[in-house]
C-alpha positions in Angstrom: -20.5 6.3 -8.0 -19.4 6.6 -11.6 -19.1 10.1 -13.1 -18.4 10.0 -16.9 -18.1 13.7 -17.1 -15.3 14.3 -14.5 -13.1 17.2 -15.2 -9.4 16.4 -15.6 -6.3 18.4 -16.4 -4.2 18.2 -19.5 -3.3 14.7 -20.7 0.1 13.4 -21.6 0.6 10.7 -24.3 3.3 8.2 -25.0 3.3 6.6 -28.5 -0.4 7.7 -28.8 -1.5 6.1 -25.5 -3.1 8.6 -23.1 -3.7 7.8 -19.5 -3.9 10.9 -17.3 -5.1 10.6 -13.7 -5.8 13.3 -11.0 -7.1 13.1 -7.5 -9.3 15.8 -6.3 -12.2 16.9 -4.0 -11.1 15.3 -0.6 -14.2 15.1 1.6 -14.7 13.9 5.2 -17.3 11.2 5.2 -19.4 10.0 8.3 -18.6 11.0 11.9 -16.9 9.5 14.9 -14.8 6.3 14.8 -16.1 5.4 11.3 -15.2 8.7 9.7 -12.8 8.8 6.8 -11.7 11.0 3.8 -12.9 10.2 0.3 -11.2 11.3 -2.9 -12.4 11.7 -6.4 -10.2 9.9 -8.9 -10.5 11.4 -12.4 -9.2 9.6 -15.5 -8.8 10.7 -19.1 -7.7 8.0 -21.6 -7.8 6.7 -25.1 -6.7 3.2 -24.2 -9.1 0.6 -25.5 -9.2 -1.5 -22.3 -11.2 1.3 -20.6 -15.0 1.7 -21.2 -15.0 5.5 -21.3 -12.7 8.3 -22.4 -13.3 10.4 -19.3 -14.6 9.1 -16.0 -14.3 9.5 -12.3 -14.9 7.4 -9.2 -14.9 8.0 -5.4 -12.2 6.1 -3.4 -10.9 6.1 0.1 -7.4 5.4 1.4 -8.2 1.7 2.2 -9.1 1.3 -1.5 -5.7 2.6 -2.5 -4.0 0.2 0.0 -6.0 -2.7 -1.5 -4.8 -1.7 -5.0 -1.1 -1.5 -3.9 -1.3 -5.0 -2.3 -2.9 -6.5 -5.4 -0.4 -4.9 -7.8 2.5 -6.4 -5.7 0.8 -9.9 -5.9 -0.2 -9.5 -9.5 3.3 -8.4 -10.8 5.8 -9.9 -8.4 9.2 -8.3 -8.5 7.8 -5.0 -9.8 8.6 -1.8 -7.8 5.1 -0.7 -6.9 4.9 3.1 -6.3 4.6 3.8 -2.6 1.5 5.0 -0.8 1.6 7.8 1.7 2.0 6.7 5.3 -0.9 6.0 7.5 -1.8 8.5 10.2 -3.8 8.3 13.4 -3.6 11.9 14.7 -4.5 14.9 12.6 -5.7 12.9 9.6 -8.6 15.3 9.0 -6.5 18.5 9.1 -6.5 20.6 6.0 -2.7 20.5 5.4 -2.5 16.7 6.0 -5.5 16.0 3.7 -4.0 18.1 0.9 -0.6 16.5 1.3 -2.2 13.0 1.2 -4.2 14.0 -1.9 -1.0 15.0 -3.7 0.7 11.7 -2.7 -2.2 9.5 -3.7 -2.3 11.3 -7.1 1.4 10.7 -7.4 0.9 7.0 -6.6 -1.7 6.6 -9.4 0.3 8.7 -11.9 3.5 6.6 -11.3 1.4 3.4 -11.7 0.0 4.7 -14.9 3.5 5.4 -16.2 4.6 1.8 -15.4 4.2 -0.5 -18.5 3.3 -3.6 -16.6 1.4 -2.3 -13.6 -0.8 0.0 -15.7 -2.0 -3.1 -17.6 -3.0 -4.9 -14.4 -6.7 -5.9 -14.2 -6.8 -4.6 -10.7 -5.5 -1.1 -11.7 -8.1 -0.8 -14.4 -10.9 -2.0 -12.0 -9.8 0.5 -9.4 -10.0 3.4 -11.9 -13.3 2.6 -13.5 -15.5 0.2 -11.5 -18.4 1.6 -9.5 -18.8 0.9 -5.8 -20.4 -2.5 -6.3 -17.9 -3.5 -9.0 -15.0 -2.7 -6.6 -16.5 -4.7 -3.8 -17.0 -7.6 -6.2 -13.3 -7.3 -7.3 -12.2 -7.4 -3.7 -14.3 -10.5 -3.0 -13.0 -12.3 -6.0 -9.4 -11.5 -5.0 -10.1 -13.1 -1.6 -11.5 -16.2 -3.2 -8.4 -16.3 -5.5 -6.2 -16.1 -2.4 -8.0 -19.1 -0.9 -7.5 -21.0 -4.1 -3.8 -20.1 -4.1 -3.1 -21.2 -0.6 -0.4 -23.8 -0.3 -1.6 -27.2 -1.5 -1.4 -30.1 1.0 0.0 -33.4 -0.1 -2.1 -36.2 1.4 -0.2 -39.0 -0.3 1.2 -41.2 2.5 4.6 -42.3 1.2 7.3 -43.5 3.5 10.1 -41.0 3.6 7.8 -38.2 2.7 8.6 -36.5 6.0 6.3 -33.7 7.1 6.6 -31.5 4.0 3.2 -29.9 3.6 3.9 -27.0 1.4 3.6 -27.3 -2.4 5.6 -24.7 -4.4 2.7 -24.0 -6.7 1.3 -21.5 -4.2 4.5 -19.5 -4.5 4.1 -19.3 -8.2 0.6 -18.1 -8.1 1.5 -15.0 -6.1 0.9 -16.0 -2.5 4.6 -16.4 -1.6 4.0 -14.3 1.6 1.8 -17.0 3.0 4.3 -19.9 2.7 4.1 -22.3 5.7 6.7 -24.8 5.0 7.4 -27.4 7.6 10.6 -27.3 9.8 12.0 -30.2 7.9 11.6 -28.5 4.6 13.2 -25.4 5.9 16.2 -27.3 7.2 16.7 -29.3 4.0 16.1 -26.4 1.6 19.5 -25.1 0.5 19.7 -21.9 -1.4 23.0 -21.8 -3.4 24.5 -18.4 -4.1 24.7 -17.3 -7.8 26.3 -14.3 -9.5 22.8 -12.8 -9.8 22.4 -13.1 -6.1 25.6 -11.3 -5.4 24.7 -8.5 -7.8 21.2 -8.1 -6.2 22.5 -8.3 -2.7 24.9 -5.5 -3.6 22.0 -3.5 -4.9 20.1 -4.2 -1.7 23.0 -2.9 0.4 23.2 0.2 -1.8 19.4 0.8 -1.5 19.7 0.5 2.3 22.4 3.1 2.4 20.5 5.4 0.1 17.5 5.1 2.4 19.5 6.1 5.4 21.1 9.1 3.7 17.8 10.3 2.2 16.1 10.0 5.6 18.9 12.2 6.9 18.2 14.8 4.2 14.5 14.7 5.0 15.2 15.1 8.7 17.2 18.3 8.2 14.7 19.6 5.7 12.0 19.2 8.4 14.2 21.1 10.8 14.6 23.9 8.3 10.9 24.0 7.7 10.2 24.2 11.4 12.7 27.0 11.7 11.0 28.9 8.8 7.6 28.4 10.4 9.0 29.9 13.6 10.4 32.8 11.6 7.0 33.4 10.0 5.4 33.4 13.4 8.1 35.7 14.8 7.7 38.1 11.9 4.0 38.3 12.6 4.5 39.1 16.3 7.3 41.5 15.4 5.1 43.4 13.0 2.2 43.5 15.5 4.5 44.9 18.1 5.7 47.7 15.9 2.1 48.4 14.8 1.0 48.8 18.4 4.1 50.9 19.2 3.2 53.2 16.3 -0.2 53.8 17.8 1.5 55.3 20.9 3.8 57.6 19.0 3.2 60.9 17.2 3.7 61.9 13.6 5.8 61.3 11.6 7.3 58.4 13.8 4.0 56.7 14.2 3.6 56.4 10.4 7.1 54.9 10.0 6.5 52.4 12.8 3.1 51.4 11.3 4.7 50.8 7.9 7.5 48.7 9.4 4.8 46.6 11.2 2.9 46.2 7.9 6.2 45.2 6.1 6.9 42.6 8.8 3.4 41.2 8.4 3.9 40.8 4.7 7.2 39.1 5.3 5.4 36.7 7.6 3.0 35.8 4.8 5.8 35.3 2.4 7.6 33.0 4.8 4.5 30.9 5.4 3.9 30.6 1.7 7.5 29.7 1.1 7.3 26.8 3.6 4.2 25.4 1.8 5.9 25.6 -1.6 9.0 23.9 -0.2 6.9 21.1 1.1 5.3 20.5 -2.3 8.4 21.0 -4.4 11.1 19.4 -2.3 10.1 17.7 0.9 7.2 15.7 -0.7 9.5 14.3 -3.5 12.3 13.5 -1.0 9.8 11.7 1.3 8.4 9.9 -1.7 11.8 8.6 -2.6 12.2 7.2 0.9 9.0 5.3 0.5 10.0 4.3 -3.0 13.3 2.8 -1.6 11.2 0.7 0.7 9.2 -0.5 -2.3 12.5 -1.4 -4.0 13.4 -3.6 -1.0 10.0 -5.2 -1.1 10.5 -6.1 -4.8 13.9 -7.6 -4.0 12.3 -9.5 -1.2 9.8 -11.0 -3.7 12.7 -12.3 -5.8 14.3 -13.8 -2.7 11.0 -15.6 -1.9 10.8 -17.1 -5.3 14.4 -18.2 -5.0 13.5 -19.9 -1.7 10.5 -21.5 -3.4 12.9 -23.2 -5.9 14.9 -24.5 -3.0 11.7 -25.9 -1.3 10.6 -27.5 -4.5 14.0 -29.1 -5.0 14.0 -30.4 -1.4 10.5 -31.8 -2.0 11.7 -33.6 -5.2 14.8 -35.0 -3.4 12.6 -36.4 -0.5 10.2 -38.0 -3.0 13.1 -39.6 -4.9 14.4 -41.0 -1.6 10.9 -42.3 -0.7 10.6 -44.0 -4.1 14.0 -45.6 -3.8 13.0 -47.2 -0.5 9.9 -48.7 -2.2 11.7 -49.9 -5.3 11.7 -53.7 -5.4 9.9 -54.1 -2.1 7.4 -57.0 -2.3 3.8 -55.9 -1.8 4.6 -52.2 -2.3 4.0 -52.0 -6.0 1.0 -49.7 -5.8 2.8 -47.4 -3.4 5.8 -47.4 -5.6 3.6 -46.3 -8.6 2.1 -43.5 -6.4 5.6 -42.5 -5.4 6.7 -42.2 -9.1 3.7 -40.0 -9.7 4.6 -37.8 -6.8 8.1 -37.5 -8.3 6.7 -36.3 -11.6 4.5 -33.7 -9.9 7.5 -32.5 -7.9 9.6 -32.2 -11.1 6.8 -30.1 -12.6 6.8 -27.9 -9.5 10.6 -27.4 -9.7 10.4 -26.4 -13.4 7.5 -24.1 -12.6 9.4 -22.5 -9.7 12.5 -22.0 -11.7 10.6 -20.4 -14.6 8.9 -18.1 -12.1 12.2 -17.2 -10.6 13.7 -16.3 -14.0 10.7 -14.1 -14.7 10.9 -12.3 -11.4 14.7 -11.9 -11.6 14.5 -10.4 -15.0 11.8 -8.1 -13.9 13.6 -7.0 -10.8 16.7 -6.3 -12.8 14.8 -4.1 -15.3 13.0 -2.4 -12.4 16.2 -1.5 -10.7 17.6 0.1 -13.8 14.4 2.0 -14.4 14.3 3.2 -10.8 17.8 4.4 -10.9 17.2 6.6 -13.9 13.9 7.9 -12.6 15.3 8.6 -9.1 18.2 10.5 -10.5 16.0 12.7 -12.7 13.4 13.3 -9.9 16.1 14.1 -7.3 17.8 16.5 -9.7 14.4 18.2 -10.4 13.6 18.5 -6.7 17.0 20.1 -6.0 16.6 22.5 -8.9 13.1 23.4 -7.6 14.5 23.9 -4.1 17.3 26.2 -5.3 14.9 28.2 -7.5 12.5 28.7 -4.6 15.3 30.0 -2.3 16.5 32.5 -4.9 12.9 33.6 -5.5 12.2 33.9 -1.8 15.4 35.9 -1.1 14.5 38.3 -3.9 11.0 38.7 -2.6 12.4 39.5 0.9 14.9 42.0 -0.5 12.2 43.7 -2.5 9.9 44.0 0.5 12.5 45.6 2.6 13.7 47.8 -0.2 10.2 49.1 -0.8 10.0 50.3 2.8 13.2 52.4 2.7 11.9 55.4 0.7 8.9 55.7 3.0 11.2 55.8 6.1 13.6 58.2 4.6 10.8 60.6 3.4 9.3 61.0 6.8 12.5 61.0 8.8 13.2 64.3 10.7 16.6 65.9 10.2 19.2 64.7 12.6 20.2 67.1 15.3 23.7 68.6 15.0 26.4 66.9 17.0 27.2 68.4 20.4 30.0 71.0 20.4 33.2 69.7 21.8 34.2 71.3 25.1 37.6 72.7 25.6 39.8 70.6 27.8 42.1 72.5 30.1 45.7 71.7 30.6 
């Protein structure tokens, strides 16, 4: 349902354009196998392509997944911001739902900051369409996919082989569904260019970054688990001293009780610290891992377009061979004319595939440069937040312990004198 009065946070503008998005109010819907979590997506904008200045819609995870898929198809070669991973177990737990809410919000905010993706019709529809409008958009997208399926060539020309895939489908965004024949796959040759070498080097670099970032995430999870164990241990430690204090007499019982209370506060501090680490450090690191997968997907889109060029060129070559066999053959004049027409269509497909490859290559190159800059800034910010959290947490622990010392000293009885030394005979 539409909500034109949704509350949103402060907006940010770039060159006068405002598009601020928040995700709020996660809510479990339905029960049993059909249950899911819905989220309210709030938007504030002054961009003219939107119908309202402030509005909100209700979306579920599958809607976000649909948007991500459509963006990848609509703007091939773009690095689509990643979605949080799917989950089967624990998906209704409070911590998981809150973490997913943050990540879904980050997905939309990063999309809004992307010059091309934010102008996609699908993005705008996702943000402002009511339930019926979104369903219609999904249905229309399915129809469009059917229309974009590989065209079949039914012209029976000797030498045509079994090539059934027409490159136009690649250029309309359905490159993932290419079903070229075995003959086309064998005849399609993909020459290596300097751009290929550069992008392959980038792909290898991204794969290495992904492995090393996963290593950081793994050890961050280990530290988080240890800190949770420390929080639980401090709670049990404090409870043990509190119970011990109840069995002692004054003034020792008071000191033990205060030590138990201090340990309990330290447990709360440790629990809060882990949650803050998750939001400020682990979430951004895990987001970068998913983002690196999106980079690989964008590079894969470029490779598919390159292969589409090779298929179109192989198709053109086969049609030229077929036309050459018909040239001058008595009684084959009509088929020769048809073969020439097929050659012209194949040339158009080659030109179209090459232009699409140029567009996607230029886009991927721009996207890589943008990603490198954003990644460096975000990683630096995450590390700075992590260090600041550690310093703040250490100071809080020190203050908590230091606050306990005066109380312990004030109630401490005087120490007994040391025992007299006994004379030792010779």
